[in-house]
N, C-alpha and C positions, 0 to 999 in steps of 0.2 A: 628828457623827462617831462611829462605833461603835468602842469599845475592845475589843481582843482580850484574852481571858483567857489566863493561862499554860497552862491545861488545853487550850485550843484549839491553841496552839503545840505542846504535847506530843503531842496527837492527830495533828496534821499531820506532825510528825517521825516518829511511829510508823508512819503510813501510808506515808510516803515510804520509810522503812526497810524495810517489808514489800515494797514494790515493788522496792527495791534487792536484797533477798534473792533474789527471783525471778530477777532478771537475773544476779546473781552465781552462783546455782546453775546456770543455763544455761551461763555462761562456764566454771565449774568442771568441768562435764560435758565441755565441748569441750577444755579445757586443764587437766586435773586436777593437774598438777605446778606450776602457777603460784602462787608464794608470795604475790604481791601480791593476787591474786583471793581467796585463802583469808583473808588478813589483812583485807581489806575486807569479806568475808562475815562474819567474826567480829565486826567493829565494827558491822555492820548488825544482827546478832543481839543484840548488847549494847544497842543503841538501842531494840530492841523489848522488852527485859527478859528475853530468853532467855539467861541467863548460861551455862547448861550447853552450849548449842550454840555460843555465842560462844567459850568456852574450847576446845571440841572443834576448831573450825575454826582457831583461832589456834595451838593446839598443833600441828596438822597443818602449818600454815605454817612454824612453827619447825623441825619435823622435816624438811620439804622443803628449807629453807635455814637452817641453824643460825647463819648470820651476818647474817640480815636483821634489823637492829636495831629497825626499827619494829614488826615482829611481836613481838619479844621484849619491848619496852616495853609494848605493848598487853596481852600475856599477863600481865606482872607486875601491871598495873593491874587486870586481871580477877581474878587471885588475891586481890588486896587487897580487891576488892569482895565476894568470896566469904568473906572473913575468914581466908584462909590467909596470914597475915602473914609467917611464916618463909619460906614458899615464894615469896611476892611479893618479899621482900628478896633472896633468892638469885637470882631472875630479873633484878631490877634490877641487881644486881652483875654478872651475866653480860652484860647489855646494855652496861655500861661496859667490860667486858673486850673485847667484840666491837667496840665503836665508841668508843674512848677520845677521839677528836677530834670527836665529834658532840655538840654542846651540848644537843640535845634529851634525850639520855640523862640528863644531870645535872639538867636541869629536871624531868623526870618523877620521878626518884628523890627529888629535893629536895621536890617537891610531896607525894609520898607521906610522907616523913618529917615534913614540916610538919603534915600531917593527923594524924600519930601523936604529935604534940607533942614531937618530937625536934628542937628548934629549932636547937641549935648544929650538929648534923650537917647539917641542911637548909641553914643559912647557908653552910657549906663547899661543898656541892654547887652552890648557886646562884652562889657566887663563881666556881667553875670554869666554869660555863656562861657567866657574864658575861665572863670573860676571853676566851672563844672568840667570843662574840657580844655586844658591849656594846650593850645596848638598854634602854630605860626599863622595860619589863615585867620584865626580869630584875633590874634595880636595885630595883624596888618589892618583888619577892619577897625580896631580901636584906634590905631595910629591915624588912619585916613579920616575917620570921623572927628577925632580930636584936632587934627590939623585944620579942618574946615571950621571947627568951633573956636579955634584960636587957643587950644589947650595943649599942654605938653605932658606926656606920661612917660615914666620910666618903666621898662619891663620888669616885673617882679621875678625874682629867682624862683625856679621850680625845683623842689626837692624830689629826687628820684628815690624810690625805695630800692635798697640794695637786694639783690637776689642771693640766696644762699646756694652755693654750688658745692656739690660733694654728697657724701653719704651720711 
């Protein structure tokens, strides 16, 4: 059995992303005002390592629809990758303003803060995400950030709604 190296997987992802870019560029030509296409195009550019084009397309997506939270979250992450941390934080905060009931906004901002070693702040954001969508992955993020911050949390019990079976 032949083992694949990580480089092979990265090369495959880059090739697929280049193909995706071609398709998204064609779609963007046909429907230039489509925010989702621009967002996906930006993500594809990011996967190929072209951060400038990724940001350009994602900024365009946010300009086209300033309330499209997924584009805003992606843009914040791109600014962070570029090292524009103040700008990234402002955009993450904007994502929360735009979509306060979307758990993914809190998760993305929490992950960013965790990487920046701002553990207590990340715990708070992960807790908010967990309240909206209680799942193991979010609880693990809370535990990880809390451990770094020197905090201890006990997992709250989750009440499941019972389903009525029968006629």
